[in-house]
N, C-alpha and C positions, 0 to 999 in steps of 0.2 A: 931113670936118671938119678946123680946124686943129687943134694941138698943143693949142690949151689946150681951143678946143669939145670933144676928145676927154677931156680929162682931167674938167672938168666933169658929163659924160655917163658916165663910168666912176663917180663919184662916188654922181650919184645913183642910180645902176643898183644898188652897193654896200650904200647907206643903206633902197633899197626892199627890196634880198634881204632883209637884216637886221629891218626891217618883218617883214615876213612871217614869218620864224622866230617871232619873237617873238610873233605872233598864234598862230602852231600851234602853241607850248608855253604860254602863257597863258592864250590866248582874250580876252585883252582888250590894246589898243594905246592908248598912249600919244596917239598921234595921233588916233584915235577920238574922245576926249576927255579932252583934254590939263588941261583948264581943272575939270574937273569936282570940285562942294563935296563934304565931308565930308558934309552931311548927306544928299547925293544917293548916295553912295559906303556908306555906313553902311544904310541902305535895302534897295542890292543886297544887300548881304552877309545884311542879316538876311531875304529873301527867299530869300537860298540855305540860312540858318538852318534856317527853318521847313520847307524841304525832306529835309536829309539829316540833321538831330538830332531829339533829341527837343524835345513841347514843352514842356517845363518848361523844360528851356534858352532856348527861342524867346520863351519869357514873361519869363526873366531877362534878355535880351538886348533885346528889346523896350523895357523901362521902361528899362533903361541905356541906350542908345541916344536914348530920350526927354531923359532928362537932358543929357548929353554934349551934343546938338545946339542946347542953349541955351547952350552957352556957344562953341564951336569949330564948330559944326554952318554958318557961313558962310563959313570958312576953305575956300579951293582945297587939296587935298589935298598938291598939291607945295608950295604952301608954309607948311606945315604944322613945326615947327622944334621942337627939344626945350624950349625956355624958354614956348612958346605951351602945349605937353601938360604941363609942368611949372604951370605956371597955373592950368590946367583940372586936375590933379590936387588942389592945394592948395584949390579953392575948395569942391568938397563936403566938405574936411576942417574948415572952418570953418563953414559953412553950418547952418542949425536948422530942422527941419523943426515948421509946426503941429500941434499932437495936443490930442485932447480928452482931459483926466485925469478918471475917474471916481471920485468920493467917495466916502465914507459918510456918513451925514450923523454930526454929535456923538453925537445920544442911538440910535445904531442899533440896540445892542441892545435898549435900550428898546421901540422900535416891534415889534421882532419879538417880543418877550415879549407884547407890546397883543395881536397876533393869536394866540398859544398856537405860538411857534417859537422854539426855542434851536439851537443849536451842530449836536446830535446831532440833531435831528430833521429840520434840514436837511441833514444829512449824510445819514443813512441811511433817513430818512422820505420826503424828496423827488429822493434820490440826487442832491444838491447837489456840484457841482466841490471835493474837500475843499482844494487851492490856495489857490484864489481866494476859497473862504470864510474860512479864514482870516485873508489881509489883508486882508478887509471885517471882521473882529471885532476885528481891530490899529489899525484907521481907515488902512489901507494903501489906493491906489489899486488900481481893477481894470478889466478891459474891460468894453465898452459891452454886449458879446452877453450875456456871462454873468451880469449887471446886469441884463439885458432877459428873461433866460432865469430869473430867481431871481423877480422879478417876477411873472412870466406863469405860475409854480409854486405861488407863496403868495396872489397874486392881491389882492397887494399894488401901491399906486400907484407908480408910477415914483420922482414927484418926493416920496412920503411918506421912501422910504430912500436915494437918489444924489441928489448935486448935481454939474454936469456945471462943472469950468474949463480955457478956455484957456489953453496951456502950449507953451512951445519945448522943443526940444530935439534934441542932436544927432543924423547919422545914424550908425548903428551902423557897426563895421566890417566888416563882413559888407557890409554895404548896398554903403559906401563901395569896397570891394575887389572885388566885381562888375562896378562900374564901369569902374574902371580895367582889370578883366581884359580888358572888352568892347575897349577901344577901344587895348588890345595888340597883342588878337587881331585886330581890322581893319587895323590900322597894320600888321599880317603879311601879311595878303594882298594891303594895297596897295606895300607892296615887291615883292612876287611877281609881281606885275604891271605891277610899273615904274613907280606913280604916283607911287611917294615911293621916293627915294633911299637910305632904311633906315630901320625901325623903331623911331622916335624914343621911341614910348611902352615900351621894353623896358627894364629895370632900369640897363642899359649907359651909358642916357641922361638916364633921372628917378629920384627916390625913390621906393622901395614903406617906409611906413612898417610897423615890426616888427608883426605877430599881438600882442597881448594875450595874456595866461594865463587860459587857460580852464578853471573849474570842475570839475570832476568830481564828481558827484554818484551814490553809489551806496551800497549796503545795508554796515549793518555787520555781521558775522559771527553775532553775535544774529539781528539782526532777518532775513538772507537762511536760516540757519536753520528759524526760524518761518514765512518763507514758502513753503517747501521742504516743508514737512510738512501746512501749513494745503492747500495745491494738492495734495498725496498725495488729500488726505483730499475732496476736494472730489468733490459727486456730479454736476456737469454735466462729463461727460468732452471737452466743447468748451472751456470754460477749464480743465480740467485739463492738457490734451492743449499749447492753446496756451501757457500760462503755462508748460509745462517747455520746451515749444523756446523761447522768451526766457531763459529763467533757465541752461539748461544751455546750448543754442547759442549765445546772443549773439548774435543775430540782430535786425537793426532790425524794426521795426513794419512798413513796405512791402516788405522781406523774405518776412517770413509772410504778411502779405496776400496775395503772390504764389505761395508754392508752389502745386503740382499737387500731386493723389496720384502722377501718376507721376514725382516728384522724388525720391521715399522708394527708397530700395534696400534692402528685407529681408536679402537676400539678401549682400549686404557690409555693411550698417550701416551707411551711410551718407546723406547729403542733401543733393543739390544743389543751390545759388541759382541762377536759371538768370534771373528778370527780379524785377522789383519795380513796385509802385504806389506814387503819389503823388497828393495834388488838388492842381490845378494853378489858378489864377485865372481862371474865365471857361472854361475848357475843363473842369471836373469832372476825376473818375477819371481817371487815366492810368495806364498800365502798358506799362514799358519797360525797357530792358533794365538791368543796372548799371551804373555811373558807368564804372566803369572794368571791365579785363580781369580782375585781383583782387578782384573783385568777384563774376566767376564761378566759384564754388569748388565742389568735393564732396567736404566734410568728413565724418569719424567722430561719429560719434552715441553716446551711453550705449545702453545695452541695454536700463537701467530707460527711455527714453525710445523705444526700438524699440520695448518692450512695450506701451507707453499707443497708441503710433500705429497696431499692430494690431487693438488693442482700440478704439480712434476711426475706424480705417476700415472692420470691422465696423457700430460705430453709423453711420457715414453713410449706407453701404449700404442699409440699413433705412429712415432720413431720407428719401433722396432717392426709396426706395420709396411711404413714405407721402406723399408730399407730391402723386404725381398728377400731375393738368393741373395744378396751382397753381406747377410748376416747367416752364418753356418750355425748356428744355433743360441738363443735367449737363454744363456745360463743364472740367469737373476739378479746379475750385480745391479746394485741402484743405480750406480754410474757404469755405462760401458762404452766399450771401443765400438767401430762400424761392423768389426765382425762378431763381435756376443759376447770378449771376451772381457777381462777384467781391464778397468782403467787404472794409468798407471799413476803411482801418489806423488810423483815429480809434475804431472801434468797441471796440480792444482796452483802448482809454482804460477802459471801463465794466466790464469782465472784471476788469480787476486792481484797480480801486475796491473789487469785491464780493467781492476775496481780502483786502484792505487790511482792509477792515472784518472780518471774521470773524476776522483774524492779531491787529489791534490793534494795526497799524505806520502809523508815520505817515505823511502824507504821500507818494507817489513817482512818476515818470515813467516809462514806460514803458518807455521809452531808459535809464535808469537802470536798470535789469534788465541791460542790454547791458553797461552799464559796470560790472557787480558782477561779472558773467561774467566780463571782460577782467582785472578786476583781482583776482580769488580764482584765476585763470590762474597770474598773475605771482606771489602770495604763495605758490603750492603751485610755486613756481620750472619752471613750462615755458617752455623755451627762447621768448626773444624772438621767433624767427623764425617760429614755431610760433603763436604768438600772436597775433601780424601775417596770417599767413595764415589762421588761422581766423577773425578778424574781418573779412579784407576789406578789408583797409588797402591801398590802392595803396603805399605804401613802408614799411618795417620803421620809420623814421624818424617816421612817422608816427603809430604805437605806440609810441615811444619818446618822443616831443614830449608825446603828450598822459597820458601816464600817468607823466612822469615823478618824483614823487614816490613812487609804488609801487614804482616801479624801484628807487628810494635806497635804498624802505626793505628792498628784498628784497635789497641787495648788502650792507645789514650782514648782514642774518641767514646770508649765503654769507658772510663774514668771520669771523662768529663759529662756523660750522659748521667752516671750516677749521682755525680755531683748537683746535677741538676736538679733530678728525680727528688733528693733530700732537703736541694737548698730553697725547693721551693715552696712558700710561705703557707 
């Protein structure tokens, strides 16, 4: 070879060597498909998510990727710039989705009365969800499924009670945030695979709007005491035990549905959260691990709750035996269906409604019991680090951000306590 031929050969060999190293490390080569589009790459990413992550996360990503590909799917990954991605992020902020609003007719109450129904008979006699029922009686829009269920239970034609109106409304912050986080995750993988020079979907290049303040709904002290005393006197041991877990431990409903008998440690007086259940569109009930490592936790339970759990376990054993052939297999779930399967978390809503009815407490959600537990710990002066750990929050800042109002109230109380200490003669 001539000197120049040698230089070209050495350069080609060096490039090939570097490319082989890149393939070994990342599994993907720019040379393999340097013109891959965002749509093609995002679908490859989605297949990986399906294999390695939970179905709930996969369902979120699939929906988000479908929306993003309408905007930037045709771009080659290497062509994406911060300006293009910022434009993609800005559009969902301004877009509106078409929704069907279901409104009660103006004479809604009169029509119900003509069929012999009022608020009390519907809530307690027909076990109608009180939150939506209160909205309907005020003339506010309600969910289509709820409206159809009401008509089915009362045998009143749908068109007599409700009218449908088409409307437009902006996407929620949560929906938009999931879309943006999905793009950021895809671009992070593209950067690792040398398909993009950098992750242009990160906050270093594009703007992320601040999260709007989240209202916390929880019981006041009087309702919390009424709720607790009603639960303690409830005759159904399942309702009593589950509601005590919610109010005393602050677990999420998916975490309570995911509890197994083996998660209860009577010797040490602790309960361990190892899994959670959730309902995923098109997949049904899915059992998964908590979304963060902090979500997997073992925390101490009050003696009162452990005593109740002992009583419940005894009842559970008798119940399993009484089901006989009706139960396919005892899978070990703390709360279970008659076939032995996992209890659906939505069913706790029905049990809560029964307690609220007896206690004469206004409507509240199952999740508000968790908020009540956390705010009562803060009010009692429990350190925020401990509160956060018991709640299973990934970061202490999550607790402080969500419950900032209650922390400020606790801070005022602390200041008064310090003053009283030093003011004493």
